[in-house]
N, C-alpha and C positions, 0 to 999 in steps of 0.2 A: 755266168751261175750267180746269183745273188749272197752277199754278205752271209746274211742271216741263214741261209741255207747250206753255206761251205762250214759257217760253224756248228750247226748241229752236224754234221756229218765228222767233225774232229772230235765231236765229245760223242759219238755214239761208237765208234769205233768199226771194223770191216762188216761185222754180221748186219749192226743196227745200220752202218752207211747203207750196205744192200738193200734192206726193208726201204729204207727212206727213200731211197735212187726208186725203188719199183713202184711205191705208191705215189711218187710224186711224178713218176712218167709214163706206167704202163696202167697199172691196174688198182685203185681203192675204193674199197665197202666201207661204208658208215653204217651202224645200226644206232637211233637217235633216238630215245625215252621221249614221249612226249609227257610233262610235267604241269600240274596245277596246284596252283594255293590260290585258297578263298583270304581274301586281303582283310577279313574282320577278323581272320582266326589270332590269336594272342602271339606273342613275338617272345622269342625267350630273353631271359632277362641277361641283361651286359653288364659288367663290375668293371671287367680292369679298363674299359676305357672310357674319357670324360669327352661326350659326344661334340661339347663346347670345342673341345682341341679340332676337329676334324669338320671346319664347315662345310654343309653342303653346297654347290654353284649347280646350275645349269648350261651346258656346253653351248659355246657361241664360236664365230670365227674371231671374236676378239678373246678368248676364253685360250686360245690355242698357244698360247707363249707357254702357260700352265703345265699344257702335258711334254711337253719339249724333253722333260730332265729324263723322266720314266716312258713313256709313251711316245719318243719317238718314230719307232720301226712304223706306229698305225697312223701317223698323220694322212697317209694318203688316204685309205679306206676312211678317217675321221671327216676328211674334206667331203668326202662324196656320201656320207650319211647327214651330214650337215645340212646337204643340198634337197635329202627326198621329205617329204611330207608325209606327215603323222608320226616320224620320227626326232626323237629327244634325248639328247642325251644328258647325263647328270655323272658329277666327279666330287670327291672330297678332298680338301688340300691340307696338306700340313703344313707345321709353323711356318716356313717357309715359301709357301704361297703357291707351292709345286702338288698337283694333282697326287694324289699317293692311290687312288683306286677309280674306275669308272663304271658304266654302265649304261647301255642303252635300251630304249621301248620304241616299240612300234606298238599306236592304236588302233590299226586296221590292218587287216591281210598283210603278211611281209615277206617280200621276197627277196630272199638270199643271194644275192651275187658274187659276196664277197668269197665265201669258204663253201657251201654245201648244195648251192645251186638248186634251192628247192623253196616251193611255197610252203608259207605259214598261214593256214587259214586260223581264223579268230569266234568262236561267239562272240554276242552279243555283248559287251558290257566287260569285255575282257582285252587285258593288255597282253604284250608279249615283250618277255625282257630276252635280252642277249648282248653278247661281246661285253660279258662280266671280267674283269681283270682286275688282279689289288698288283702293285708294284712288288718287287723280291724285298724292298728290304723294309717291307710293311705286312709283310703277309705272318700269318697264325698271329695276327693281334684283333681277330674279331672283327675286324673293318667293313667286311660282305655285309652283317649286320648293321654297322650304324650307316652304310650306305642305303639298303634297302627300306630300313624303316622310314626314311626321309619319302624316297619315291612310292612305296605302297604309299603313304599317309598325301601322298597328293594327288596320287588317281584316284584314293578314295574319296576326295574331295570334290573330284570331276564325276564323280559319280558311277566309277566303274569298280567292278566287286570280286574279281578275279587276275592271276596273274598266269600264264603259262610259259614254259622255257623248254629249249630242246637239248639235249646231255647224249653227250655220245655213251653207249656202253663202255670204252675202251679208255673212259675218261672218271678212274674209280674218284680221286679228288673232287672232282669237281660233283658227280652223284653224290658223295657223304654229305657235301656242305648244302645242296641242294635239300638233303633229306632231313638233315638238323634245321633250316629254314622252314621247313613246313611243308616241302613241296611233296604232292602225292603221284601216285601213278593213276593216269586215265585208261590202261587198258590199251593204248594205241602204241606204234612207234611208225618212225619212217624211216625206210631203206635209200640210203643214197648212191649211187655208183659210180664211177669218177673213168672213165677209159685214155689213156696216151694224156693224161692230163687237162681235157679240155671239154671232153665228152662227159652230159653229167646227166644222170638217167635217177628215178627218184621214184615209190610208192608206197602208201601206206599200209599196216598190217593191222590188224585189231589180235591181242593176246590175252589170253588167262593167265592167273597166276602172279608173282612177284618177280618184279628184276633188279628193285632198287632195292640197295645193300639196308638191313633195317638199323635204325639212328641208334649211335650208344646212348644210355640213359644217362642224361647229365641235365641240370636246371640252368648253368651258365653257360653262354657261349663265348667265347675267347681266347684260350688256349689253341684252340684245335681247326679256328677257321681262319 
């Protein structure tokens, strides 16, 4: 049993541990919303952070030391992502040169072989962003907007017009962040089923109505992201 899994079991208690074990080894079902954002849409204002204090970098093998303090558990996956064509990682550094947040982008149809084991099909001039993460000491400061502002500008300059993301319905914080960042539903979801921890099946589904929580009215993103 991995140290990461053992730590989760310790924190969740008996009932939570049984649920984790069931989902890990027997059966799990994800419902993922397909969200989309026009890269030309105006960005929310950000006043709490000085963007210059969080320099943006493109992740390469030479940049891996910057990830070791806060993202060491992700390094095996990151090494694999660096080998994939059309996939690029981005990060913002703190004052000590450590990565405070990261996100990955694919410029083409992407097969997620690390978590959901499903295909993400992209329209022309659309990117797919995934694996966004903010280090625990830097959460609730507005870093997702600082990071994505630079990423979206980069891809606009390359001729891309939209960005897509898959977000699990069981992850309310991530759904709320995407809503505040201007992502909208396109009426499509992906159901992913995992049996015995190794057999993955997926299907797409169209739906009507709204599943994304309505963003709270606010002009400034900072303390809640």
